[in-house]
One Martini backbone bead per residue (centre of mass of N, CA, C, O) as a GRO file, in nm:
protein
   82
    1MET     BB    1  -1.991   0.213   0.802
    2LEU     BB    2  -1.963   0.444   0.599
    3LEU     BB    3  -1.667   0.499   0.650
    4LEU     BB    4  -1.560   0.224   0.551
    5LEU     BB    5  -1.681   0.237   0.269
    6THR     BB    6  -1.543   0.496   0.179
    7PHE     BB    7  -1.256   0.400   0.227
    8GLY     BB    8  -1.270   0.157   0.032
    9ILE     BB    9  -1.329   0.319  -0.221
   10ALA     BB   10  -1.076   0.499  -0.212
   11VAL     BB   11  -0.865   0.272  -0.212
   12GLY     BB   12  -0.953   0.133  -0.472
   13ALA     BB   13  -0.913   0.383  -0.651
   14ALA     BB   14  -0.610   0.423  -0.589
   15VAL     BB   15  -0.515   0.155  -0.706
   16VAL     BB   16  -0.624   0.191  -0.990
   17PHE     BB   17  -0.501   0.474  -1.055
   18GLY     BB   18  -0.209   0.399  -0.992
   19GLY     BB   19  -0.180   0.191  -1.218
   20MET     BB   20  -0.248   0.382  -1.448
   21VAL     BB   21  -0.021   0.589  -1.396
   22ARG     BB   22   0.217   0.392  -1.412
   23ARG     BB   23   0.158   0.334  -1.723
   24LEU     BB   24   0.128   0.633  -1.840
   25ALA     BB   25   0.378   0.808  -1.767
   26PRO     BB   26   0.596   0.698  -1.972
   27THR     BB   27   0.433   0.777  -2.237
   28ILE     BB   28   0.446   1.106  -2.144
   29GLY     BB   29   0.715   1.165  -1.957
   30ALA     BB   30   0.635   1.122  -1.629
   31VAL     BB   31   0.954   1.101  -1.529
   32VAL     BB   32   1.228   1.000  -1.325
   33PRO     BB   33   1.543   0.974  -1.359
   34PRO     BB   34   1.817   0.834  -1.280
   35ARG     BB   35   2.039   0.915  -1.006
   36ALA     BB   36   2.295   0.948  -0.783
   37ASP     BB   37   2.093   1.103  -0.555
   38ARG     BB   38   1.921   0.844  -0.585
   39TRP     BB   39   1.761   0.526  -0.516
   40HIS     BB   40   1.670   0.475  -0.792
   41GLU     BB   41   1.707   0.258  -1.104
   42GLN     BB   42   1.440   0.363  -1.225
   43PRO     BB   43   1.199   0.505  -1.363
   44THR     BB   44   0.973   0.746  -1.205
   45PRO     BB   45   0.670   0.820  -1.143
   46THR     BB   46   0.487   1.162  -1.097
   47MET     BB   47   0.139   1.110  -1.080
   48GLY     BB   48   0.017   1.016  -0.792
   49GLY     BB   49  -0.157   1.263  -0.700
   50ILE     BB   50  -0.385   1.223  -0.901
   51ALA     BB   51  -0.486   0.953  -0.790
   52ILE     BB   52  -0.548   1.052  -0.501
   53ALA     BB   53  -0.744   1.281  -0.572
   54ALA     BB   54  -0.951   1.106  -0.723
   55ALA     BB   55  -1.013   0.915  -0.485
   56THR     BB   56  -1.117   1.132  -0.293
   57LEU     BB   57  -1.354   1.226  -0.470
   58ILE     BB   58  -1.497   0.952  -0.477
   59GLY     BB   59  -1.547   0.938  -0.174
   60PHE     BB   60  -1.726   1.194  -0.168
   61LEU     BB   61  -1.939   1.094  -0.368
   62ALA     BB   62  -2.038   0.860  -0.192
   63VAL     BB   63  -2.153   1.050   0.030
   64LEU     BB   64  -2.351   1.221  -0.156
   65LEU     BB   65  -2.557   0.971  -0.191
   66ARG     BB   66  -2.634   1.066   0.105
   67PRO     BB   67  -2.887   1.269   0.216
   68ASP     BB   68  -2.845   1.248   0.538
   69LEU     BB   69  -2.543   1.400   0.508
   70LEU     BB   70  -2.586   1.702   0.404
   71PRO     BB   71  -2.554   1.873   0.671
   72TRP     BB   72  -2.226   1.816   0.655
   73LEU     BB   73  -2.132   1.965   0.397
   74ASP     BB   74  -2.028   2.242   0.514
   75THR     BB   75  -1.781   2.100   0.655
   76TRP     BB   76  -1.658   1.918   0.392
   77LEU     BB   77  -1.643   2.085   0.120
   78PRO     BB   78  -1.347   2.210   0.132
   79VAL     BB   79  -1.184   1.956   0.071
   80PRO     BB   80  -1.246   1.903  -0.240
   81ILE     BB   81  -1.183   2.193  -0.328
   82ALA     BB   82  -0.875   2.186  -0.235
   0.00000   0.00000   0.00000
């Protein structure tokens, strides 16, 4: 059950952060303009990885709120650090 809850939290955060990045990227110029060798016809935001990384960290923080899972921390700690 905790796995599904953590996954749901991370997916929800990715959707929220993805929307934020999609709106923020054009204002700061973080877009790829359309080119003849690309399939998109409008400028495409390029900061989606930031949204996914932030959502992953939020998922890990949700797990850290459970003290009974801390013995597994040494196994999974390298993932958010990476």
